[in-house]
Each structure stands twice: as C-alpha cells, then as structure tokens.
KEKE-3310 file (N, C-alpha, C; in steps of 0.2 Angstrom, whole numbers, plus 5000, padded with zeros to 4 digits):
npx = (5004:5003:5008:5004:5016:5022:5029:5029:5021:5018:5001:4994:5001:4998:4988:4989:5000:5007:5007:5014:5027:5031:5031:5040:5052:5054:5046:5049:5063:5078:5078:5087:5092:5088:5079:5073:5067:5058:5050:5044:5037:5028:5021:5015:5007:4998:4992:4983:4968:4965:4968:4983:4987:4982:4990:5003:5001:5001:5013:5024:5018:5017:5030:5034:5026:5030:5043:5053:5053:5063:5068:5072:5067:5053:5050:5051:5040:5025:5009:5005:5010:5003:4991:4993:4996:4984:4976:4981:4978:4984:4989:4984:4972:4971:4969:4973:4982:4992:4996:5001:5012:5021:5023:5029:5041:5047:5048:5057:5069:5073:5077:5088:5103:5097:5083:5082:5091:5084:5072:5077:5082:5072:5071:5067:5072:5074:5060:5046:5042:5030:5017:5006:4996:4987:4995:5002:5004:4994:4999:5013:5022:5034:5030:5021:5029:5038:5029:5025:5038:5040:5029:5033:5043:5036:5029:5015:5000:5005:5002:5002:4998:5001:5014:5019:5016:5026:5037:5037:5038:5050:5060:5062:5056:5053:5041:5037:5029:5032:5034:5037:5044:5054:5058:5070:5080:5077:5079:5093:5097:5094:5103:5115)
npy = (4994:5011:5024:5041:5047:5043:5031:5013:5001:4987:4982:4983:4993:5006:5014:5022:5034:5028:5014:5016:5020:5009:4999:5003:5005:4994:4982:4965:4967:4960:4955:4952:4945:4940:4948:4957:4948:4942:4953:4955:4942:4943:4955:4951:4940:4948:4954:4945:4943:4956:4972:4975:4988:4994:4988:4993:5006:5006:5002:5008:5010:4997:4993:5001:4995:4982:4981:4985:4974:4965:4950:4943:4952:4952:4939:4938:4944:4945:4942:4954:4962:4958:4962:4976:4978:4974:4985:4995:5007:5010:4999:4983:4976:4961:4947:4933:4935:4943:4935:4925:4931:4933:4920:4915:4923:4917:4904:4907:4910:4897:4892:4882:4889:4901:4912:4919:4912:4900:4903:4909:4897:4894:4901:4905:4899:4910:4911:4909:4925:4935:4942:4949:4954:4943:4932:4929:4919:4914:4905:4893:4878:4879:4889:4882:4872:4880:4886:4874:4870:4881:4880:4867:4871:4878:4889:4900:4906:4905:4900:4893:4904:4916:4913:4914:4927:4933:4928:4935:4948:4949:4946:4932:4928:4935:4944:4955:4962:4960:4972:4981:4995:4993:4980:4974:4980:4974:4960:4961:4963:4951:4943:4946)
npz = (5000:4995:5005:5011:5011:5000:5001:5000:5010:5021:5021:5033:5040:5037:5044:5055:5063:5074:5070:5058:5062:5070:5061:5051:5059:5068:5067:5062:5062:5068:5085:5100:5115:5132:5140:5131:5122:5131:5134:5122:5120:5131:5128:5116:5121:5129:5119:5113:5107:5106:5098:5090:5091:5102:5112:5108:5110:5124:5128:5134:5147:5151:5151:5162:5172:5172:5177:5167:5160:5165:5167:5180:5189:5186:5188:5202:5206:5217:5224:5228:5218:5207:5210:5210:5197:5191:5195:5188:5176:5165:5158:5150:5159:5164:5173:5171:5161:5167:5177:5170:5163:5174:5178:5166:5166:5177:5172:5161:5168:5170:5158:5149:5143:5140:5136:5124:5115:5114:5108:5096:5089:5082:5070:5054:5038:5024:5014:5002:4996:5003:4993:4995:5010:5011:5008:5020:5033:5047:5057:5057:5054:5060:5070:5077:5083:5090:5100:5106:5112:5120:5129:5134:5143:5152:5149:5147:5137:5124:5111:5094:5085:5092:5094:5081:5078:5087:5081:5069:5073:5080:5070:5066:5055:5039:5035:5028:5014:4997:4989:4999:5007:5017:5017:5011:5019:5031:5028:5025:5038:5045:5039:5045)
capx = (5000:5007:5006:5004:5023:5025:5032:5025:5022:5013:4994:4992:5005:4996:4982:4991:5007:5010:5009:5019:5033:5032:5032:5046:5058:5054:5043:5053:5070:5080:5078:5090:5093:5083:5074:5070:5063:5053:5046:5040:5032:5023:5016:5011:5002:4993:4988:4979:4961:4965:4971:4990:4988:4981:4996:5008:5000:5001:5019:5028:5015:5019:5037:5035:5023:5033:5050:5057:5053:5068:5066:5073:5062:5046:5050:5050:5033:5021:5002:5004:5012:4998:4985:4995:4995:4976:4974:4985:4974:4989:4990:4978:4971:4968:4973:4976:4988:4997:4999:5005:5018:5025:5025:5033:5047:5050:5050:5063:5075:5076:5078:5096:5106:5093:5076:5083:5094:5079:5068:5081:5083:5066:5072:5066:5076:5070:5056:5043:5041:5023:5015:5001:4995:4984:5000:5005:5000:4993:5004:5017:5024:5039:5027:5018:5035:5041:5024:5026:5044:5039:5025:5036:5047:5031:5026:5008:4998:5010:5000:5005:4997:5005:5022:5021:5017:5032:5042:5037:5040:5057:5064:5063:5054:5052:5034:5036:5027:5038:5036:5037:5051:5059:5059:5077:5084:5075:5082:5100:5098:5093:5109:5120)
capy = (5000:5017:5029:5048:5049:5040:5024:5007:4998:4982:4985:4985:4999:5013:5017:5027:5036:5023:5009:5017:5020:5002:4995:5005:5005:4989:4975:4961:4968:4955:4956:4947:4946:4937:4952:4959:4943:4941:4958:4953:4937:4946:4959:4947:4937:4952:4956:4940:4945:4963:4975:4977:4996:4994:4986:4997:5013:5005:4998:5011:5008:4990:4993:5003:4991:4975:4982:4985:4967:4962:4943:4941:4956:4950:4932:4939:4947:4941:4943:4962:4965:4956:4967:4983:4978:4974:4992:5000:5008:5011:4992:4979:4973:4954:4943:4927:4937:4946:4929:4921:4935:4931:4912:4915:4925:4911:4899:4910:4909:4890:4889:4881:4893:4907:4912:4922:4907:4895:4906:4910:4891:4893:4906:4901:4902:4914:4907:4913:4932:4937:4947:4953:4951:4937:4927:4929:4914:4915:4901:4889:4872:4882:4893:4877:4869:4885:4886:4868:4870:4886:4876:4862:4874:4880:4896:4901:4911:4905:4896:4894:4910:4920:4912:4916:4935:4934:4927:4941:4954:4949:4944:4925:4927:4942:4944:4962:4960:4960:4979:4985:4999:4991:4972:4972:4981:4968:4954:4962:4963:4944:4939:4948)
capz = (5000:4995:5010:5009:5010:4994:5002:5000:5016:5022:5021:5040:5043:5034:5047:5060:5064:5078:5066:5053:5065:5072:5055:5048:5063:5073:5065:5058:5063:5074:5092:5104:5122:5135:5143:5125:5119:5136:5133:5116:5122:5135:5124:5111:5125:5131:5113:5111:5107:5106:5093:5092:5092:5109:5116:5106:5113:5131:5129:5139:5154:5152:5153:5169:5177:5173:5179:5161:5158:5168:5169:5187:5193:5186:5192:5209:5208:5221:5224:5228:5212:5203:5212:5208:5190:5190:5196:5183:5170:5159:5154:5149:5166:5164:5179:5168:5157:5171:5181:5165:5163:5180:5177:5160:5169:5181:5167:5157:5172:5170:5151:5148:5137:5139:5132:5117:5111:5113:5103:5089:5086:5077:5065:5048:5032:5019:5009:4997:4998:5002:4988:4999:5017:5011:5008:5026:5037:5054:5060:5053:5057:5065:5076:5081:5086:5095:5105:5110:5116:5126:5134:5138:5148:5157:5147:5146:5132:5119:5106:5088:5082:5096:5093:5074:5079:5090:5076:5064:5077:5082:5065:5065:5048:5036:5032:5024:5008:4992:4987:5005:5007:5022:5016:5010:5025:5036:5025:5027:5046:5046:5037:5050)
cpx = (5004:5004:5006:5011:5026:5028:5027:5027:5017:5006:4992:4995:5002:4990:4983:4998:5011:5012:5014:5026:5035:5034:5039:5053:5059:5052:5048:5061:5072:5081:5081:5091:5087:5077:5070:5065:5057:5048:5041:5035:5027:5018:5012:5005:4996:4989:4983:4971:4960:4968:4979:4991:4987:4987:5002:5007:5001:5008:5023:5025:5017:5026:5038:5032:5026:5041:5055:5058:5060:5066:5066:5068:5055:5045:5049:5044:5029:5013:5001:5006:5006:4992:4987:4994:4988:4973:4977:4981:4978:4990:4983:4977:4967:4972:4976:4982:4994:5000:5003:5012:5023:5027:5030:5040:5051:5052:5056:5069:5078:5077:5086:5098:5102:5087:5078:5086:5089:5075:5071:5082:5077:5066:5071:5070:5071:5066:5052:5041:5033:5022:5010:5000:4991:4989:5004:5001:4999:4997:5007:5019:5030:5036:5024:5024:5038:5036:5025:5032:5043:5035:5028:5041:5043:5028:5019:5006:5003:5008:5003:5004:5001:5012:5023:5021:5023:5038:5043:5040:5047:5062:5066:5061:5053:5046:5032:5034:5033:5039:5036:5044:5056:5061:5066:5081:5083:5079:5090:5101:5098:5099:5115:5122)
cpy = (5006:5022:5036:5051:5046:5033:5019:5003:4992:4985:4987:4991:5006:5016:5022:5028:5031:5017:5010:5017:5013:4998:4997:5004:4998:4982:4971:4962:4963:4958:4950:4949:4944:4942:4955:4954:4942:4946:4957:4948:4939:4950:4955:4943:4942:4955:4952:4942:4952:4966:4977:4984:4997:4993:4991:5004:5012:5003:5002:5010:5001:4989:4995:4998:4984:4976:4982:4978:4963:4955:4942:4946:4954:4943:4933:4942:4942:4944:4951:4965:4964:4961:4974:4983:4978:4981:4997:5001:5009:5005:4989:4975:4966:4949:4937:4929:4939:4940:4925:4924:4933:4924:4912:4918:4920:4905:4901:4909:4902:4888:4889:4885:4900:4907:4914:4916:4901:4897:4906:4903:4890:4898:4902:4904:4906:4910:4911:4920:4933:4943:4952:4950:4944:4931:4926:4924:4917:4911:4896:4883:4874:4885:4888:4873:4874:4885:4880:4868:4875:4883:4871:4865:4878:4887:4895:4906:4911:4900:4897:4901:4916:4919:4914:4924:4937:4933:4932:4947:4955:4947:4937:4924:4934:4942:4951:4959:4963:4968:4984:4989:4996:4983:4971:4974:4976:4962:4955:4961:4955:4940:4941:4943)
cpz = (5000:5000:5007:5008:5004:4995:5002:5006:5016:5023:5028:5043:5041:5038:5052:5061:5069:5074:5061:5056:5067:5066:5052:5052:5067:5070:5060:5059:5069:5081:5096:5111:5126:5137:5137:5122:5124:5135:5127:5117:5126:5132:5119:5115:5127:5125:5111:5112:5107:5099:5095:5094:5099:5113:5114:5110:5121:5133:5134:5146:5156:5154:5160:5174:5178:5173:5173:5158:5159:5170:5177:5191:5192:5189:5199:5211:5212:5220:5224:5222:5207:5204:5210:5201:5188:5191:5192:5177:5164:5155:5153:5156:5165:5168:5176:5164:5161:5175:5176:5164:5168:5180:5172:5162:5173:5177:5163:5161:5172:5163:5150:5142:5136:5134:5125:5113:5110:5107:5096:5086:5081:5071:5058:5042:5027:5014:5004:5000:4997:4997:4991:5006:5016:5010:5014:5030:5044:5059:5055:5057:5062:5071:5080:5086:5092:5101:5109:5114:5122:5131:5138:5143:5153:5155:5146:5140:5127:5114:5099:5084:5086:5095:5086:5074:5082:5085:5071:5067:5078:5076:5063:5058:5046:5032:5029:5017:5003:4990:4993:5005:5012:5022:5015:5016:5030:5034:5027:5034:5048:5044:5041:5055)
residu = (MET:THR:ALA:ASP:ASP:GLY:LEU:VAL:ARG:CYS:GLY:TRP:ALA:GLY:THR:THR:SER:ASP:TYR:VAL:ALA:TYR:HIS:ASP:GLU:GLU:TRP:GLY:ARG:PRO:VAL:ARG:GLY:ASP:ASP:LEU:VAL:PHE:GLU:ARG:ILE:THR:LEU:GLU:ALA:PHE:GLN:SER:GLY:LEU:SER:TRP:LEU:THR:ILE:LEU:ARG:LYS:ARG:ASP:ASN:PHE:ARG:LYS:GLY:PHE:ALA:GLY:PHE:SER:ILE:PRO:ALA:VAL:ALA:ALA:PHE:GLY:GLU:SER:ASP:VAL:GLU:ARG:LEU:LEU:ALA:ASP:THR:GLY:ILE:VAL:ARG:ASN:ARG:ALA:LYS:ILE:GLU:ALA:ALA:VAL:ALA:ASN:ALA:ARG:ALA:ALA:LEU:GLU:VAL:PRO:GLY:GLY:LEU:SER:ALA:LEU:VAL:TRP:ARG:TYR:ALA:GLU:GLU:PRO:GLY:ARG:VAL:PRO:ALA:THR:LEU:ALA:ASP:VAL:PRO:ALA:SER:THR:ALA:GLY:SER:THR:ALA:LEU:ALA:LYS:GLU:LEU:LYS:ARG:HIS:GLY:PHE:ARG:PHE:VAL:GLY:PRO:THR:THR:ALA:TYR:ALA:LEU:MET:GLN:ALA:ILE:GLY:LEU:VAL:ASN:ASP:HIS:VAL:ALA:ASP:CYS:HIS:VAL:ARG:GLU:ALA:VAL:SER:ALA:LEU:ARG:ARG:VAL)
# end
C-alpha cells in the first residue's frame, strides 16, 4: 500500500502514525537478548484477542509496570504486584495474562542457554516472499513447534498464532510484503 509519504508499506501499517513508526523501525528487525525477547512474548500474549495498536500505545506503561521486563524482577513478583498491575489503568488489566507473565518470567529463568537462544533456534530460512497480506500465514509448522517448546518449559499464552506473531515481530521470519520499502533492509539485518 502506498502511503501519503509515497512509500510502499505492508497494508496493516498505513492506518496510524503509531503503526507506521512500528512497521518502519521495529517490526521484523532482529531482536536478541533474554529480557527483550521476554518483553515481546509478554506483549504478544497480552495482545491476544485485542488490537496490536492497543498494546503498542500502552507499551511504555507495560514497561513501567513490569520492571522494564527484567526477567529476574518479574519472576520475583508476588500477589501484591499482581494486584498493583490489576489496578493499573495504563495496561491491559487481565489477571490470567498478568499471572502468565509472572509464570513465564519464572520459566525463562530456567531455560538452559537462555530464552533468546531457545527462541532463535526457530528462525526460519527465507522462503517465498509474500506478495500481499493474504500470503502471510497466521501460524506455521515452525510457530507450532516453538509454541510447543515454550509450553514444555512452562510458558503460558504462547499458542502457535501468538508464537508466529512473535516470530514476525522479532525477525525470525520476514513477512514484509515484496514491494514494502523496508523488506530488503530487514532481510539484510537477518543475514548479519
């Protein structure tokens, strides 16, 4: 889709300035590091059933509420922290998702070799380039395998669709459509 600035972007990115910035500067670019990957897993889980725009606009509040997504800090959260987060109007207040985030932090502490290394084992080789958004799957065999592995380690709210959204967001796949102006830059970053 050609935007007002003359640049071609993936169709979902052209609706708001928040989406344009996220699309152009973040989505699909490789993200490594345990806390950074934990943040993305947590946000993707909170997005389940909601618009990504809702999560994107609340992301700074999530970062404040969840101690910058420091895995050890969130793993140490207790019931008072859950109650504090349930009272925080700046985030999505869902007890099951908040409790899952705490449980996932505890699970992440136990992952041999670290969370980032585990997730990046599921990076997919470049395949067919999507011509349109209709060519982008909701899940793949790889996301199903990643979800299963995360669940095996005790993670919650990480089904195949959520796992695939994570894979897209942190660069395990490049689902920018063929004529998107950032596709090649993302591809180059994945080769590094």
